[in-house]
C-alpha positions in Angstrom: 109.3 112.5 121.4 105.5 112.7 121.7 103.4 111.1 119.0 102.6 114.4 117.4 106.3 115.5 117.5 107.3 112.2 115.8 104.8 112.7 113.0 105.7 116.3 112.5 109.4 115.4 112.5 108.8 112.8 109.8 106.7 115.2 107.7 109.4 117.9 107.9 112.3 115.5 107.0 110.3 114.0 104.1 109.2 117.3 102.7 112.7 118.6 102.8 114.0 115.5 101.2 111.4 115.6 98.4 112.1 119.3 97.6 115.8 118.5 97.3 115.3 115.3 95.3 112.9 116.9 92.9 115.7 119.3 91.9 118.2 116.5 91.6 115.9 114.1 89.8 116.9 115.1 86.2 120.6 114.7 86.8 119.9 111.4 88.6 117.7 110.1 85.8 114.9 109.6 88.2 112.1 110.8 86.0 109.0 109.0 84.8 108.2 110.0 81.2 104.7 110.0 79.8 103.8 107.7 76.9 102.2 104.3 76.3 100.0 103.2 79.2 101.1 106.2 81.3 98.6 109.0 81.5 100.6 111.8 83.1 101.4 114.8 80.9 105.0 115.6 81.9 108.2 114.0 83.1 107.6 113.5 86.9 110.3 112.8 89.5 110.1 109.3 91.1 111.7 110.2 94.4 108.8 109.9 96.9 110.0 106.5 98.1 113.6 107.6 98.5 112.5 110.6 100.6 110.4 108.4 102.9 113.3 105.9 103.2 115.7 108.6 104.3 113.2 109.8 106.9 112.8 106.3 108.1 116.5 105.5 108.4 117.1 108.8 110.3 114.2 108.0 112.6 115.4 104.5 113.3 118.7 105.9 114.5 116.8 108.2 116.9 114.2 105.7 118.1 116.6 102.7 118.2 114.0 99.9 118.1 115.3 96.4 118.5 114.7 95.7 114.8 116.4 98.9 113.6 119.4 97.1 112.0 117.3 94.5 110.2 114.8 97.1 108.9 117.7 99.4 107.7 119.4 96.5 105.8 116.1 95.5 104.2 115.2 99.0 103.2 118.7 99.6 101.7 118.3 96.4 99.6 114.9 97.4 98.3 116.0 101.0 97.6 119.0 99.7 95.6 116.9 97.5 93.3 114.0 100.0 93.2 116.1 103.0 92.2 117.8 100.8 89.6 114.4 99.9 88.2 113.3 103.5 88.2 116.4 104.5 86.3 116.3 101.6 83.8 113.7 98.9 84.0 114.9 95.8 85.7 113.4 92.4 84.7 111.0 90.8 87.2 113.3 87.9 88.4 116.1 90.1 89.8 113.5 92.2 91.6 111.8 89.1 93.1 115.2 87.8 94.3 116.1 91.1 96.1 112.6 91.2 97.6 113.1 87.6 98.8 116.5 88.5 100.4 114.9 91.5 102.1 112.3 89.2 103.5 114.9 86.8 104.8 116.6 89.7 106.5 113.3 90.5 108.1 113.0 86.8 109.3 116.5 86.0 110.4 117.8 89.4 111.5 114.6 91.1 112.5 113.0 87.9 113.8 109.6 88.7 112.2 108.1 85.5 110.9 104.6 84.2 110.1 104.3 81.3 112.5 100.6 80.6 112.0 97.7 81.9 110.0 95.2 81.9 112.8 92.0 79.9 113.3 90.4 80.1 109.8 88.2 77.0 109.7 87.1 76.3 113.3 90.1 74.0 114.0 92.2 76.2 116.1 95.3 78.1 115.0 96.9 76.6 111.9 100.6 76.4 112.4 103.0 76.7 109.4 105.8 74.6 110.9 108.5 74.0 108.2 106.5 76.2 105.8 106.9 79.2 108.1 109.8 80.8 106.2 108.6 80.2 102.7 105.1 81.3 103.5 106.4 84.5 105.2 108.5 85.3 102.1 105.5 84.5 99.8 103.1 86.6 101.9 105.5 89.6 102.0 106.3 89.5 98.3 102.5 89.3 97.7 101.9 92.5 99.6 104.9 94.3 98.0 103.6 93.6 94.5 100.0 94.4 95.5 101.1 97.9 96.5 103.2 98.2 93.4 100.3 97.4 91.2 98.1 99.8 93.1 100.5 102.7 92.3 98.8 103.7 89.1 96.8 106.9 89.8 97.8 110.1 91.5 97.1 109.7 95.2 95.7 106.2 95.1 98.6 104.2 96.6 99.4 106.9 99.1 95.8 106.9 100.4 95.7 103.1 100.7 99.1 103.1 102.5 98.2 105.9 104.9 95.0 104.2 106.0 96.8 100.9 106.5 99.6 102.4 108.4 97.1 104.3 110.6 95.2 101.0 111.3 98.4 99.2 112.2 99.5 102.1 114.4 96.2 101.8 116.3 96.8 98.0 116.8 100.4 98.6 118.0 99.2 101.2 120.5 96.4 99.0 121.8 98.9 96.1 122.1 101.5 98.3 123.9 104.0 97.6 121.1 105.6 101.0 121.4 108.6 100.5 119.1 106.3 99.4 116.3 103.9 102.3 117.2 106.6 105.0 116.9 108.0 103.6 113.7 104.5 103.5 112.2 104.0 107.1 113.2 107.2 108.0 111.3 105.8 106.2 108.2 102.5 107.9 108.6 104.2 111.3 108.6 106.3 110.4 105.6 103.3 109.2 103.6 101.3 112.3 104.5 104.2 114.4 103.3 104.4 112.5 100.1 100.7 113.0 99.5 101.2 116.8 99.8 103.1 116.5 96.5 101.2 113.6 95.0 97.5 114.3 95.4 95.7 116.4 92.9 94.3 119.6 94.4 92.4 122.5 92.8 95.5 124.3 91.7 97.5 121.1 90.8 96.2 119.1 87.9 98.9 116.5 88.1 101.2 115.0 90.8 104.5 116.8 91.3 106.2 113.6 92.5 105.6 109.8 92.3 106.6 107.0 94.7 108.5 105.2 91.9 109.1 101.4 92.0 111.5 102.0 94.9 108.8 103.6 96.9 106.0 101.2 96.2 108.3 98.2 96.9 109.4 99.9 100.2 106.0 100.7 101.4 104.6 97.3 100.4 107.4 95.6 102.3 106.9 97.7 105.4 103.1 97.0 105.4 103.9 93.3 105.2 106.5 93.6 108.0 104.0 95.2 110.4 101.1 93.0 109.3 103.2 89.9 110.3 104.9 91.5 113.3 101.6 92.7 114.9 99.9 89.4 114.4 102.1 86.3 114.6 105.5 87.9 114.3 107.9 86.8 117.0 110.5 89.6 116.8 111.0 92.7 119.0 108.6 91.4 121.5 107.1 94.0 123.9 105.9 92.2 126.9 103.8 92.6 130.0 105.4 92.7 133.4 104.8 88.9 133.6 106.7 88.5 130.3 103.7 87.6 128.1 103.8 89.0 124.6 100.9 91.3 123.8 100.1 90.1 120.3 96.4 89.3 119.9 95.8 90.7 116.4 94.8 87.8 114.2 96.5 87.5 110.7 93.1 87.5 109.0 92.4 90.9 110.6 95.8 92.2 109.3 94.8 91.0 105.8 91.5 93.0 106.0 93.5 96.2 106.4 95.1 95.7 102.9 92.3 93.7 101.3 91.7 96.2 98.4 95.2 96.1 96.8 95.4 92.3 97.5 92.1 91.6 95.7 93.1 93.8 92.8 96.6 92.2 92.5 95.4 88.5 92.7 92.4 89.1 90.4 94.7 90.8 87.8 97.1 87.9 87.8 94.3 85.4 87.4 92.8 87.3 84.6 96.1 87.7 82.8 96.9 84.0 83.1 93.4 83.1 81.8 94.0 85.4 78.7 97.4 83.8 78.1 99.4 86.8 79.2 102.2 87.0 81.7 100.9 87.7 85.2 103.4 90.6 85.2 102.4 92.1 81.9 101.0 95.6 82.4 97.5 96.4 81.2 94.6 98.8 81.9 92.5 96.4 84.0 93.3 97.8 87.4 90.7 99.0 89.9 91.5 102.6 89.1 91.0 102.0 85.4 87.6 100.6 86.1 86.6 103.6 88.3 87.9 106.1 85.7 86.2 104.2 82.9 82.9 104.5 84.8 83.2 108.2 84.5 84.7 109.2 87.9 87.3 111.9 88.0 90.6 111.2 89.7 89.6 113.0 92.9 86.3 111.2 93.1 88.0 107.8 92.5 90.5 108.6 95.3 87.6 109.6 97.7 85.9 106.3 96.9 89.3 104.5 97.5 89.7 106.3 100.8 86.2 105.4 102.0 86.6 101.8 100.9 90.1 101.5 102.6 88.7 102.9 105.9 85.7 100.5 105.8 87.9 97.4 105.1 90.4 98.4 107.8 87.5 99.0 110.2 86.4 95.4 109.5 89.8 94.2 110.5 90.1 96.4 113.6 86.5 95.9 114.6 86.7 92.2 114.1 89.7 92.1 116.4 88.3 94.4 119.1 84.8 92.8 119.1 86.1 89.2 119.1 84.4 88.2 115.9 85.2 84.6 115.0 88.2 84.4 112.6 86.4 81.8 110.3 83.6 84.4 109.8 86.2 87.1 108.9 88.0 84.6 106.6 84.7 83.7 104.9 84.0 87.4 104.4 87.5 87.9 103.0 87.0 85.1 100.5 83.5 86.3 99.5 84.8 89.8 98.9 87.5 88.5 96.7 85.2 86.2 94.7 82.7 89.0 94.2 85.4 91.4 93.1 87.0 89.0 90.8 83.8 88.1 89.1 82.8 91.8 88.7 86.2 92.8 87.2 86.3 89.7 84.9 82.8 90.5 83.7 83.5 94.1 83.0 86.8 93.7 81.2 85.9 90.5 79.3 86.5 91.2 75.6 87.5 94.8 76.1 90.6 96.1 74.3 93.4 96.6 76.9 96.9 97.8 76.3 99.7 95.5 77.4 103.3 96.4 77.6 106.2 95.9 80.1 105.7 95.0 83.7 102.9 96.4 85.9 
């Protein structure tokens, strides 16, 4: 299939799946009810992630990339625990365990592993050696939960994910990694289809469907998969005629693509620990809470999120294409996080925030 046909196919399959699943959601108990820290006005189906997963699994059968079996197994594991969490809240530890198992499938079956973190401090590439597997699991779980925490406002997580997928698809195309490129196009189509039902538009005041924890875990995991695979991953290698792998995308550039949810996640956890709360206790100190508290409407906040995501992804892609030194990109990454953390800590210090359950 052509690139356009692949995207259109994914859109059509995902839209059809969402329409069917919306009707089935009440009988499947896949509804998110308003109340507490939740601002939506009516019970909303949490089936967006399931629909994208179905589209992805079907596409993997058609595209048959080398990592198809590994990705399908990992997706099935995450869907199982995610759907269970959407039906009846699952404690954090079992979710982390399943996420870790999915990551091990990615490593040992898909052969996608973080072997080094690049040249961050002018000393050459920093290899992970025996820490490779635990650091891969840690990094992937970090992205999974960063996306999960970003899923708090209609359209927000979908916008962040769509921009990141598009950036990674560009990298895959430029690197001649065609299996990865086609899979990313499927995910771009699926995410676009989800946003058709999730974004607020003039005649829709609230989202018709949510990702659900199943969806946010799925998309976070897939972003982590491709961030690692396109940079220092070693699986499913597409090669030149001479047999040389075409991976030149530095890990720090891959991090710039998802820097906004990562900053929000790490900053939240640090602030929660400082206040004596559990890092996983939900509150109203997310980036979208800050934007809405400053008087922005949801649509305006999403537009700002879109612009910010594109700018940050452009730093990653531009840094790679222009050959900007990785230590400079790393210093910018650290500076952005420190500035963000100080700004959020200052704004929310002493403010009354509601805490309940897991974010």
